[in-house]
C-alpha positions in Angstrom: 33.7 114.0 -14.5 34.0 110.4 -14.8 36.0 108.2 -13.1 38.3 105.6 -14.2 39.6 102.7 -12.7 42.8 101.1 -12.7 43.0 97.4 -13.7 46.0 94.5 -14.9 46.7 90.7 -15.3 49.6 90.8 -13.3 52.5 93.0 -11.7 55.3 93.2 -8.9 54.8 94.0 -5.6 56.6 96.0 -3.6 56.0 97.4 -0.3 52.5 98.6 -0.9 52.9 99.8 -3.8 51.7 97.2 -7.0 54.4 98.0 -10.8 52.3 97.2 -13.2 50.9 97.8 -17.4 47.6 98.4 -17.0 44.8 96.8 -19.3 43.9 99.6 -20.5 46.6 101.3 -22.0 50.6 101.3 -23.1 52.2 102.2 -19.9 53.4 101.5 -16.5 52.1 102.1 -13.9 52.6 102.8 -9.9 49.5 101.8 -7.8 49.4 102.7 -4.3 47.2 100.6 -2.6 47.1 103.1 0.6 45.8 105.7 -1.4 43.6 103.8 -3.3 45.2 105.8 -6.6 47.3 105.0 -9.8 49.8 106.9 -11.6 51.4 106.4 -14.7 54.6 106.5 -14.4 56.3 105.7 -17.8 54.3 105.5 -21.2 55.6 102.7 -23.8 53.9 104.8 -26.9 53.9 108.1 -28.4 50.2 108.2 -29.6 47.5 110.8 -28.1 44.8 108.0 -27.4 44.8 105.1 -25.4 46.6 101.6 -27.5 46.6 98.6 -25.6 47.3 95.1 -25.8 51.9 95.3 -26.2 52.3 94.3 -23.2 51.0 92.7 -20.7 52.9 90.7 -17.8 57.1 92.3 -16.4 59.1 90.7 -14.5 62.7 92.7 -12.7 66.6 91.8 -13.1 68.4 93.9 -10.9 67.4 97.6 -11.2 65.0 96.7 -14.1 61.5 96.3 -14.8 61.2 94.2 -18.1 58.1 94.5 -19.8 56.9 90.7 -21.7 55.7 91.2 -24.9 52.1 90.0 -25.4 51.7 91.8 -28.9 55.5 93.5 -30.0 58.3 92.3 -31.4 60.3 94.3 -28.8 61.3 93.2 -24.9 61.4 96.2 -23.1 63.3 96.7 -19.7 62.7 100.1 -17.6 65.6 101.5 -15.6 63.6 102.9 -12.5 66.7 105.0 -10.9 67.5 106.9 -14.8 63.6 106.7 -15.8 65.4 105.4 -19.5 64.2 102.1 -22.3 66.9 100.0 -23.1 64.6 98.0 -26.6 65.2 94.2 -27.9 64.1 93.1 -31.0 63.0 89.1 -30.4 61.7 87.2 -33.6 59.5 84.1 -33.4 61.3 80.8 -33.1 60.6 78.6 -36.0 59.5 75.4 -34.1 59.8 71.7 -36.4 57.4 70.6 -35.5 54.2 68.5 -37.0 51.6 71.2 -34.9 50.7 74.6 -35.7 51.0 77.4 -33.5 49.3 81.1 -33.0 53.0 83.3 -34.4 50.8 86.4 -33.2 50.6 85.4 -29.7 54.1 85.7 -28.1 55.3 85.4 -24.2 52.8 84.8 -20.9 55.2 85.5 -18.4 58.7 85.4 -17.1 61.6 85.7 -13.9 65.2 86.0 -13.8 68.6 84.7 -12.9 71.3 87.4 -12.3 71.3 88.8 -15.5 69.4 86.9 -17.7 65.9 86.6 -18.3 63.7 83.7 -19.2 60.4 84.5 -21.3 57.6 81.5 -21.5 56.1 81.4 -24.7 52.3 82.0 -24.4 51.1 80.0 -27.5 53.7 78.0 -28.6 56.4 75.8 -26.8 59.4 77.7 -26.6 61.3 79.3 -23.4 63.4 82.8 -24.3 66.9 83.8 -22.8 68.2 87.3 -22.9 71.2 88.2 -21.3 70.2 91.6 -20.0 73.8 92.9 -20.3 74.8 92.5 -23.9 70.5 91.9 -24.8 72.0 88.6 -27.2 69.2 86.0 -27.2 68.6 82.9 -27.7 65.7 79.9 -28.3 65.6 77.4 -25.8 63.7 74.8 -27.4 65.8 71.6 -28.4 63.0 69.6 -26.0 60.0 70.4 -27.9 60.1 67.3 -29.8 59.8 65.4 -26.7 56.4 67.2 -26.0 54.7 67.3 -29.4 52.3 64.7 -29.1 50.9 66.1 -26.3 50.0 69.4 -28.2 46.2 69.4 -28.9 46.2 70.5 -32.8 45.8 74.3 -33.0 45.3 74.8 -28.9 44.4 78.6 -28.8 45.7 78.0 -24.5 47.9 79.6 -22.8 51.2 76.9 -23.2 52.7 77.1 -20.1 50.9 77.7 -16.8 51.3 81.5 -15.5 53.3 80.1 -13.0 57.0 78.4 -11.6 58.8 77.0 -8.7 62.1 78.0 -8.7 64.4 75.5 -6.6 68.3 76.4 -5.9 69.3 76.1 -9.9 67.3 74.6 -10.8 63.1 76.1 -12.4 60.1 73.9 -12.7 57.9 74.9 -15.6 54.4 73.8 -15.9 53.2 73.2 -19.0 50.0 73.7 -19.2 48.8 72.8 -22.7 51.1 69.7 -23.2 49.9 68.3 -19.6 53.9 68.0 -18.8 56.2 69.8 -16.3 59.4 70.8 -16.9 62.8 71.8 -15.0 65.3 74.5 -16.2 69.2 74.3 -15.4 69.7 77.7 -14.8 73.5 76.5 -14.9 73.5 74.6 -18.6 70.3 76.3 -19.9 69.4 72.4 -19.8 65.7 71.8 -20.1 64.5 68.6 -18.7 61.1 66.9 -19.9 59.9 65.1 -16.8 57.3 61.7 -17.1 53.6 62.3 -17.6 50.6 61.9 -15.8 48.3 59.9 -18.0 45.8 60.9 -16.7 46.5 64.8 -16.4 44.7 66.7 -19.5 45.9 70.6 -18.2 48.4 71.6 -15.4 47.8 75.1 -13.9 50.7 75.6 -11.7 52.9 74.8 -8.8 53.7 75.5 -5.5 55.4 74.4 -3.0 54.7 74.1 0.8 57.5 73.2 3.5 59.9 70.7 1.5 57.0 68.9 -0.7 55.9 70.3 -4.2 52.2 70.3 -5.2 51.1 70.6 -8.5 47.3 71.6 -9.5 46.0 70.0 -12.4 43.2 69.5 -14.6 41.9 65.4 -14.6 38.2 64.4 -16.9 36.8 64.4 -14.1 38.0 66.5 -11.6 40.2 69.2 -10.2 43.1 67.9 -8.1 46.3 68.9 -6.2 48.7 66.5 -7.1 52.0 66.1 -4.3 55.9 65.4 -6.9 59.3 65.5 -6.5 61.8 65.4 -9.8 63.1 61.7 -8.6 59.3 60.0 -7.5 56.8 61.8 -10.0 53.4 62.3 -9.3 52.1 60.6 -6.3 49.8 61.3 -3.2 46.4 63.6 -4.6 44.0 65.9 -2.8 40.6 66.0 -4.7 39.7 70.1 -5.2 36.1 69.4 -6.7 34.4 67.8 -9.3 34.5 68.5 -12.6 31.9 70.6 -13.6 30.2 70.7 -17.4 31.6 74.6 -18.0 35.6 74.6 -18.4 37.5 75.9 -15.0 40.8 77.6 -15.0 43.3 78.1 -12.8 45.3 81.0 -11.1 48.8 79.2 -9.8 48.5 78.5 -6.5 49.7 80.7 -3.2 51.2 79.3 -0.1 50.5 81.5 3.3 51.5 79.5 6.3 51.1 75.6 5.7 47.8 76.4 3.8 47.4 76.2 -0.3 44.6 79.2 -1.8 43.3 78.0 -5.1 41.9 81.0 -7.8 39.7 80.4 -10.5 40.2 82.8 -13.0 36.9 82.0 -15.0 34.7 81.5 -12.1 34.2 82.8 -8.4 35.4 80.0 -6.4 38.5 80.1 -4.3 39.8 77.2 -2.0 42.2 76.7 1.2 43.5 74.0 1.7 44.9 72.4 4.9 48.1 70.8 4.0 48.8 69.2 7.4 45.2 67.3 7.8 45.1 67.7 3.9 41.4 69.6 4.1 39.2 71.2 1.7 37.3 74.6 2.1 35.9 77.1 0.4 37.1 80.2 1.4 33.6 82.3 1.5 34.2 85.5 2.0 36.8 86.1 -0.4 34.2 84.3 -3.5 31.1 86.6 -1.3 33.0 89.8 -2.4 33.6 88.3 -5.8 30.3 88.1 -6.4 28.2 86.4 -9.7 30.6 86.1 -12.7 30.0 84.9 -16.1 32.3 82.5 -17.6 34.3 84.0 -20.7 36.7 82.6 -23.6 39.7 83.7 -25.1 41.2 87.1 -24.1 38.4 87.6 -21.5 38.5 84.9 -19.3 40.7 86.1 -16.5 37.5 86.8 -14.7 39.2 86.9 -11.4 43.1 87.8 -11.7 45.0 86.7 -9.1 47.7 89.6 -8.5 50.2 87.7 -5.7 50.8 88.3 -2.3 52.7 90.4 -0.2 53.7 89.1 3.2 50.2 87.8 5.2 47.4 89.8 3.1 46.5 88.1 -1.0 45.8 90.7 -3.3 43.3 90.2 -6.3 40.7 91.6 -8.3 37.1 91.2 -10.3 38.1 92.1 -14.3 34.7 93.7 -15.1 33.8 95.6 -12.4 37.7 96.6 -11.3 36.9 96.0 -7.8 40.1 95.3 -6.2 40.6 92.4 -2.8 43.1 92.3 -0.2 42.9 89.0 2.2 44.2 88.8 5.1 45.4 85.2 5.2 46.0 85.4 9.1 42.5 87.3 10.7 40.8 86.2 7.7 39.2 89.6 7.4 38.7 91.2 3.4 38.9 95.3 2.2 37.2 95.7 -1.2 38.0 99.0 -3.3 38.2 100.5 -6.7 42.1 101.9 -7.4 41.1 105.4 -9.4 43.6 106.9 -11.7 45.2 109.7 -11.3 47.0 110.6 -14.2 46.3 114.0 -16.5 47.4 111.5 -19.2 45.3 109.4 -19.5 42.8 111.5 -18.6 43.7 113.7 -22.0 44.6 109.9 -24.1 41.6 108.8 -22.8 38.7 112.3 -23.7 40.7 112.5 -27.0 39.9 108.9 -27.5 36.9 109.0 -27.0 36.1 112.2 -29.0 37.0 110.0 -32.5 34.9 107.1 -31.5 32.0 106.5 -34.6 29.9 106.6 -31.5 29.0 107.0 -27.5 27.5 105.2 -25.3 26.0 106.0 -21.5 28.2 104.2 -20.4 31.3 105.8 -21.7 30.0 109.4 -21.2 27.2 110.9 -19.5 25.7 113.7 -20.4 26.9 116.3 -18.8 30.6 115.6 -20.7 28.8 114.8 -23.8 27.7 118.1 -24.2 30.2 120.1 -23.0 32.7 118.2 -25.9 29.8 118.8 -28.3 30.3 122.7 -26.9 34.3 122.7 -27.7 33.4 122.0 -31.1 35.1 118.3 -30.6 32.4 116.6 -32.9 31.5 117.5 -36.1 
């Protein structure tokens, strides 16, 4: 029997387990890193075959897991304790600017504050606020006219970076496509647009080390970390690498033990920055574990996926071969493994969908399984 291995683009890590939406299907999975197993805890559709693309990312508010729609028109709140779903339909915002946006792409990431959920537009500059109690929705978009001239025409990259920074009642949000930083006041919902750095072409993320805030950004000829504050703007710079001929994207930086870790989305470079000494060094063990990867674009641009961290361990995986990596930042050891999908419903939908395909390749089905389907009358 063919083994199926789990992959996702983001999730919530709690006590050695990951809760995430699988890339292959619209289902919430619980991933046990110790057992190396993934099991579906709730399916989001009623098909008898695998369907995907409605949801990619999640966040949490109270005891609910929030499913953030990338293709669906509904935000879903999943109550772990009651095993129940609550749907909130969202409409696309009417953005009155001279720019055009890809309206079919909806939201990238989100975060919560008490009873409110904030979702960041994936291909358009808007922030959606949802009250988790009464499900009322509203768009925070009065600031858009201030940045419309910074947004590339018909840009297809995510508008916001895959990260944010909570600082008391303020949330600092990197505007990836516009190269600007925003501040959201959670008490008033006021959005502040901070002064732009003229040389920055794209912002990838934001992280705090001690009392200082650092921003990862791309310029014409280099990739750098910038010291930043709401009051003083961009200040000190640490050059990470000189730009290559290929377009490089980065995940949101991670901090652990006074070091910043930087991981490419569409390449295999991972750097560790000693923030006390301002020393940049490649993480050779991680890069060797990742191996060679091709640079791709569009929906496949995230070939190396940084999931997050739990305590001193950083968790990510390589999308093309579904290999998971856990890196211990203290002793710099690394584990490499695959996570098998152990779920009868998944297997049923997988095989049922395979039977409906007009052709089958040796990559998706071995000869023994193919002959069994023919014998059972599954192919006409």
